[in-house]
C-alpha atoms as an extended CHARMM CRD file, in Angstrom:
* protein
*
        68  EXT
         1         1  MET       CA            160.9830000000      134.9870000000      -33.2280000000  PROA      1               0.0000000000
         2         2  ASN       CA            161.7100000000      131.2880000000      -33.1560000000  PROA      2               0.0000000000
         3         3  THR       CA            160.7960000000      130.2330000000      -29.9110000000  PROA      3               0.0000000000
         4         4  THR       CA            159.3580000000      127.3160000000      -27.5640000000  PROA      4               0.0000000000
         5         5  TRP       CA            155.7640000000      126.8040000000      -26.5010000000  PROA      5               0.0000000000
         6         6  ASP       CA            157.4060000000      127.2280000000      -22.5970000000  PROA      6               0.0000000000
         7         7  GLN       CA            159.1940000000      130.3670000000      -23.4230000000  PROA      7               0.0000000000
         8         8  ALA       CA            155.9580000000      131.3170000000      -25.5360000000  PROA      8               0.0000000000
         9         9  THR       CA            153.6400000000      130.8150000000      -22.9580000000  PROA      9               0.0000000000
        10        10  SER       CA            156.4540000000      132.8500000000      -20.3350000000  PROA      10              0.0000000000
        11        11  LEU       CA            156.3080000000      135.2840000000      -22.4440000000  PROA      11              0.0000000000
        12        12  TYR       CA            152.6580000000      135.5160000000      -23.4260000000  PROA      12              0.0000000000
        13        13  LEU       CA            151.6780000000      135.3630000000      -19.1260000000  PROA      13              0.0000000000
        14        14  ARG       CA            154.1170000000      138.5670000000      -18.8540000000  PROA      14              0.0000000000
        15        15  ARG       CA            152.8070000000      140.6580000000      -21.2770000000  PROA      15              0.0000000000
        16        16  ASP       CA            148.8680000000      139.8170000000      -19.8900000000  PROA      16              0.0000000000
        17        17  ARG       CA            149.9570000000      140.5110000000      -16.9780000000  PROA      17              0.0000000000
        18        18  ASN       CA            152.0100000000      144.1990000000      -18.1380000000  PROA      18              0.0000000000
        19        19  SER       CA            148.5170000000      145.2840000000      -20.4290000000  PROA      19              0.0000000000
        20        20  ALA       CA            147.1590000000      146.3470000000      -17.7470000000  PROA      20              0.0000000000
        21        21  HSD       CA            150.2850000000      149.4370000000      -18.4970000000  PROA      21              0.0000000000
        22        22  SER       CA            149.8450000000      149.5800000000      -22.1050000000  PROA      22              0.0000000000
        23        23  PHE       CA            149.3360000000      148.4300000000      -25.3950000000  PROA      23              0.0000000000
        24        24  LEU       CA            151.2440000000      150.9780000000      -27.1070000000  PROA      24              0.0000000000
        25        25  ASN       CA            154.7930000000      150.5530000000      -26.8400000000  PROA      25              0.0000000000
        26        26  MET       CA            154.4240000000      147.0450000000      -28.0260000000  PROA      26              0.0000000000
        27        27  GLU       CA            157.7460000000      145.3030000000      -29.8470000000  PROA      27              0.0000000000
        28        28  LYS       CA            155.8550000000      143.1100000000      -33.1540000000  PROA      28              0.0000000000
        29        29  TRP       CA            156.9980000000      140.0380000000      -31.4260000000  PROA      29              0.0000000000
        30        30  GLU       CA            154.5480000000      140.5620000000      -28.1380000000  PROA      30              0.0000000000
        31        31  LYS       CA            152.4910000000      142.1370000000      -30.9580000000  PROA      31              0.0000000000
        32        32  ALA       CA            152.3920000000      138.8870000000      -33.1140000000  PROA      32              0.0000000000
        33        33  LEU       CA            152.3840000000      136.8540000000      -29.4170000000  PROA      33              0.0000000000
        34        34  LEU       CA            149.4640000000      138.9310000000      -28.1510000000  PROA      34              0.0000000000
        35        35  LEU       CA            147.4620000000      138.5160000000      -31.5740000000  PROA      35              0.0000000000
        36        36  SER       CA            148.2270000000      134.6730000000      -32.9520000000  PROA      36              0.0000000000
        37        37  HSD       CA            146.5990000000      133.6020000000      -29.4160000000  PROA      37              0.0000000000
        38        38  ASN       CA            143.1950000000      132.2670000000      -29.0610000000  PROA      38              0.0000000000
        39        39  GLY       CA            142.5370000000      133.6080000000      -25.4630000000  PROA      39              0.0000000000
        40        40  THR       CA            141.7700000000      130.2800000000      -24.0010000000  PROA      40              0.0000000000
        41        41  LEU       CA            144.0430000000      129.3840000000      -20.8080000000  PROA      41              0.0000000000
        42        42  PRO       CA            144.5900000000      126.3330000000      -18.5340000000  PROA      42              0.0000000000
        43        43  ARG       CA            142.2680000000      126.6280000000      -15.6190000000  PROA      43              0.0000000000
        44        44  GLY       CA            145.4930000000      126.2820000000      -13.1280000000  PROA      44              0.0000000000
        45        45  ILE       CA            146.5200000000      129.8360000000      -14.4310000000  PROA      45              0.0000000000
        46        46  ALA       CA            143.7980000000      131.6990000000      -12.4540000000  PROA      46              0.0000000000
        47        47  GLU       CA            145.3580000000      130.9700000000       -9.3130000000  PROA      47              0.0000000000
        48        48  LEU       CA            148.6750000000      132.6690000000       -9.7920000000  PROA      48              0.0000000000
        49        49  ALA       CA            147.3520000000      135.7900000000       -8.8900000000  PROA      49              0.0000000000
        50        50  PHE       CA            146.4040000000      134.3120000000       -5.4940000000  PROA      50              0.0000000000
        51        51  LEU       CA            150.1880000000      132.9920000000       -4.7680000000  PROA      51              0.0000000000
        52        52  TYR       CA            151.4820000000      136.4300000000       -5.7190000000  PROA      52              0.0000000000
        53        53  LEU       CA            149.3000000000      137.4400000000       -2.3270000000  PROA      53              0.0000000000
        54        54  LEU       CA            150.0460000000      134.5430000000       -0.2480000000  PROA      54              0.0000000000
        55        55  ASP       CA            153.2810000000      135.8340000000       -1.4280000000  PROA      55              0.0000000000
        56        56  LEU       CA            152.6440000000      139.3540000000       -0.0020000000  PROA      56              0.0000000000
        57        57  VAL       CA            150.7470000000      137.6530000000        3.0200000000  PROA      57              0.0000000000
        58        58  ALA       CA            153.2560000000      135.7080000000        4.1410000000  PROA      58              0.0000000000
        59        59  HSD       CA            156.1990000000      138.6830000000        3.5430000000  PROA      59              0.0000000000
        60        60  PRO       CA            155.4620000000      141.1530000000        4.8960000000  PROA      60              0.0000000000
        61        61  ASP       CA            158.5060000000      142.3930000000        5.7010000000  PROA      61              0.0000000000
        62        62  GLN       CA            159.0310000000      142.5930000000        1.7320000000  PROA      62              0.0000000000
        63        63  ILE       CA            155.5030000000      145.1800000000        0.9000000000  PROA      63              0.0000000000
        64        64  ALA       CA            157.2910000000      147.0570000000        3.7790000000  PROA      64              0.0000000000
        65        65  ALA       CA            160.7920000000      147.5190000000        2.3980000000  PROA      65              0.0000000000
        66        66  LYS       CA            159.3490000000      148.2810000000       -1.4710000000  PROA      66              0.0000000000
        67        67  LEU       CA            157.1760000000      151.0130000000        0.8680000000  PROA      67              0.0000000000
        68        68  ARG       CA            160.3030000000      153.0430000000        1.0220000000  PROA      68              0.0000000000
């Protein structure tokens, strides 16, 4: 799979986010992506979780709609 650096970064972050669910059903390209990474992420990546929290707090009506 040929991909740009930006696409690979996006795919890595999505796979990392979803990794809590399972590593068992990954496709070959997903395994290659995870195994080829050295594990070092930019400092700002850690703040992404905080942005999700801020979005939830800023839009409580969306939380209620998803819980119905």
